[in-house]
N, C-alpha and C positions, 0 to 999 in steps of 0.2 A: 505493500500499500503505501502511495505516497508520504512524504513529511513535509510535502508543502502547506501551509496555511494559508489563511485569508487575513492576516493583519495588514498585510499590503493592499490589499483591494479596499479594508476598512478606509485606511488613511486617504485611498484616491478618491471614496466616494465623500469623506467630509469634508476634503476639498472641492467636490463639483457641485454638491448638493448643498446648500444654503441654508440653515435654520433648521436642517435633517429633513426637507420636505424635496421632493424629488419634482421634477419638471414635468408635466405632461404632454407639452409642446415642444419641438425645437425649430429655430429660423434657420432658415438653408434657403438658398439660391433655387429659383424657378427651374433653371434648366436641368438642376439637380434630381429633380423629383419629376416630370414630365418630359414628354416628347409628341413631336407634332404628329398627330395621328396620319396613320396613311403612311408614312414615312418610315421604312422599316430597312434592314439590311436582309441579306440574301444569303441562305446558308449554298455552299457548292461541294462537290465532293469528284474524287476520280481516282483513277488505280493506277500505282505505278511500282516500283522497283528500286527496292534500297540495296546497293554494290557497295564492297569495301567490307562489310563483315569479316572478321576474326573466327572463322568457324563457329560462328554464334547464329546463323540463319536458317532455313527451312531447310527440313530434311528431304527425304526420298518420300515419305508420303504425301508432303505437299507438292502435288503434282504441276498446278497452275504457276509455279515461280518459274520452274524450269521450260514450260511452255511459254510463259512470257520473254525469258531471256532469249529463247530460241527464235522467238519473233523479230525481236529487237534485232538480232546478230544475221538473220534474212534481210533486213533493209541495207544494212553495210556488207550484202553478197556472201558471207559465210553461213552455208547451210548446215545446219546439225540438228537432227532428231531429236525435239526435247526429251525424250523416255531414255536415249543415251548420254545425258547429261549425268553427272553427279558434281554436284558443286554446293559448300556448304557457304559460300559467302555474299549470298543473294537472299532478300527476303521480301517477298509480296506486302505490298501496302494498301491501305486506304486512305486518299489523303483528303482532309477536310480544311474548312476555310469559312468566312464571314464575310460576306462582300457588302463593303458599305452602300449606303443609299446613294451616296453622290459620287462613287468612284468612277473615275475617266481611264481613259486609254493612259497605258503609263504609272499608272498608282500600284504602288507595294503594298501587299498585304502579308501578316501571319499567317503560317500554315501549321497543321497537325498530322504527322502521321502514327496510324495505327497497324501493328503487322495483325494481318488476317492468316498467316500459316503458324507454323510451329516452332519459328524462331524464338532462342532465348535471351536474345538481346540484339539491341539496334544501334549500339555504342559504336562508334566511329565510324558509322555509315554515310554516304550520299544519295542522296534521293536524286536518280535520276527524271529527265524532264518529264512531266505530268501532265494532261490537259486535265482542266478542271472544267465540271459543265453546271449549270444551274437546274432546275427542278423541272424547267420544260425540255432539257437537252440540251440547249445551246451553249458552244463554247464559250467561257467567258475569260480565261487565264489558263497561264502556263507555271508549274512549278518545278524548283528543282532547288538543291543546294545541299550544302552538310548538316546532320540532323544535331541537335543538342539534347541529352537525353535527363540532364539535370542529376544524373546518379552514376555508379558504376556498378562494375560486375566483376568479378575474377576467382581463379581457384578452381577447381574442378570436382567432381564425384562430391563425397561429404566434409570436403576443407574448401567448400566456396563461400564469399561474403557477397552478397548482394545489398546494395545501398539505393532506395527509392524505386520505382517502375522503369523496367528496363526497353518495354516492347512498345512505347510509344515516345514519339520524339516530337520536337518544332523546330521548324526553320524561321526564322524572323526574317521579316521581309523579302519571304522566298519566295513568292507568287506574282506573274507580273499580270495584270489586268490587261487585254487586248480589246475589249467591249465596253462603252460608254454603257455604264446602268440605268435602266430603263426608268428613270423617275425623277418628277418635274412636281415643283411647286404648285400648289393650288390659287387659283385667280379667282378664287367665286368671294361671294359678298361677306363669308364667314369660313372661320375655320377651329378646329376643334384639337384640343390638347388631350392626349392619354397620360393617366397618372399613373406611375410605375408601381406604388401599391394602393390600390382602391381602397377609398377610407370618404365617407360622407361627411366628415368634420373637417377633414383634410380640401377636399374640392369646394366644399362653400369657403374657406381661406382662402382658397387660389383666388376664385372668382371674385373675392373682394378687393384682394390685392391687385387683381387688375382694373378694377372699376377703379379705385385711387389712383393709379398710372394713367388710362385712356377716358376716364368718364364715367358715372353711375348709367347702369343697364348696357355696358359694353362686353360684359362677361355673366351667365351663369353656369350653374353646376348642373349637367342634364343628368347623370347618374355619378356613382360611387366612384368611376374611374373617368369620366369626360367632363370638362368645360369647354363650353362651347364658347365664341369670341366674336363679336360682329365687328366686323373689320371697317375702319376709319377710311373716308373718302378719298384722302391724301396715300392710303396705303395699298388702294385695290392693285396696284403695279407694282407693287413694290412689297410684298411678303416677305421676302430676307430681312427687310430694314425693319419690318414690326415684330418678329420672330425676335433679333437682334436687340430690340427696346425692353422688351419683355423678360427676356432669358436672366439677365441680372437681378429682378426683384427679389427682394428680400420675402418668403412667404413663411407660414406658422403652420407646421406638420405637425399633425395629432397622430403619435404612435401606440398602436394598442399594447396592453402589458403583457408580455412575453417571458418564459424562461428558456431558454437554450439549454440542452444536456446532451452531449456527447458521452457515452458511456466508453467508447474506445478506449478514448485518451484519457479522461478524467474532468473534461474542461465543461464547466456550469459558467452560462452569462444571464446576468437579472436585468431584465430592462428597466428603467425609471422609473414606470409607472406602475410596477408592483408592489401589492401591498396583500396582507395578509387577517384572514379573519381571525376569530378567538380561538386560540387552538392552545396544547401544552406539548412541548415534546419533550422526550425523553430518549437520550442516544448514548449507548454505552457500548464499552466494546469486550469483545470475547475473543481471547488470541488461545490458539491451540499449535505447541512447538512440541516436534517429534523429532529426537535425535537420536541416530545409532553409530555405535563404537561396535568396531570390529576386535574381536580378542583372538589372538593365536595361540596355540597350545600345540607347544612341540614334546616329539615323543623323548624318552629317555636315552643317552646314549647308547648305540647296540641293541636298542630293543625292538628293530624292526617294525616300529610303529607309525603312523601315516601324521601327517601336520594339518590341524585341524582349526579351520577358522570358525568361530561363532558371532554370530550379532548380537548387541546388545540394545535393547531399544527403551530409550527415556520418553516417556510422555507426559507433559506440562500444561497444566490450564489455568490461565489466568484472566479473571473478570474485571474490567475496570468498575470503579466507583458510578453508578448511574447518576447523571443529573436532570434533574426537569426543569425547562425551559417555558415561562408561561408567555404567550404573543397575545399580546389584547388587542381588540377591534382596532382596524385602520392602521395598525403596525406599518411602517413603509419601509423602505428596502433597506436604508441605511441602519436602522434599527433591526432588522432580521439579520444584517451581516454581522451586525457586532453582537448579535447575541448567538449568533451560533459560533463566532469566533471563540465567545467565552464559554462555548461547551469544546474549545479544542477540535474543533471541525474541519476536518481536511476536505479538497472539492469532492473527491469520491461520497465523502460523509453527506456533503452537501446534494450530492443529485440523490442519494437513498431518501434523505428527510423532506426534499421538494415533493418526491414521487409520492411520499406517504401524506405529506401536506395535501396535495391534489388530488388522491383519494379519500381523504377527508372532509372535502368539500372546503377547504379552509384557504388555499390559495387561490388569491383574485387575479388570475394570469393564466394565458393558455401557455399549455406544458408542450412544447417541440422537442423530440428526441431526436437527432440525427446520427 
């Protein structure tokens, strides 16, 4: 179990929250929480070949990688049947990327290459020129370049070391766009902003901020995810200028109360609006320690006996003193953290406590487990 306690977190919360009260809303720029409705990126995909691997590529059972290499060599006048090839330095990959909404010819975008065969690692590999196609099958870009893995692997058999995921790599600016993205700015009398995290309170706050900038009646919240804006007369043919004027506007965004838990890493994040209903928490520690010592019995000299090893096991059980923490109704995040810290709770202990509070109906927040 991790030894890390949350004293540092409690100190940070004391700095962030004035007078022990957690803010319900946060001010941010309009451009960070909304986007122009209808203006989206386009996913693109392609099938390619990674070469230059150090015997960590696809094996014999992955037929399509060898056939791809055979087809490529045939374009250079070298005819070799794919079934006769035995290479370990190549790997078949699927290449994916996001084409920005206003990408133009010559724009470079990042790509991700993922192994589709049984390659053990793409470390040190180079992606051969790969055609990327959009959802309509139209060719939009060409990708190539050396892969960056963000990890490494070495050794073999039972003595191998692997750090991070080795069968997925990226090529920063690895794709060159050949076709302009078919995306145009709207020219109608109204535009709509899409809220990235739909919320009725946030939508109303955004509409009020736009009204203060453009005048009363300029914007209204259509639903939790959309704010409709009437385009002023002088911006009818200059929508980019209107959007550029609105993007820096400060808006108040209301965030729902959430507790996010990652049980694999022992991480727990409590949102600022989290509150606790009336509850009492008892958290004790029960540790079981099992140790084994091996005793060796040697035979007497010239007795023709055998050396015998006998295990001696000790079992020790310790139970810490339980403490009861009373949480009053409306308790804020800072008070909860201070109380849990008083219990000496580690992050993994807090995960168990939060899950129990939610099951008891005392946690006034959404519990998200990732």
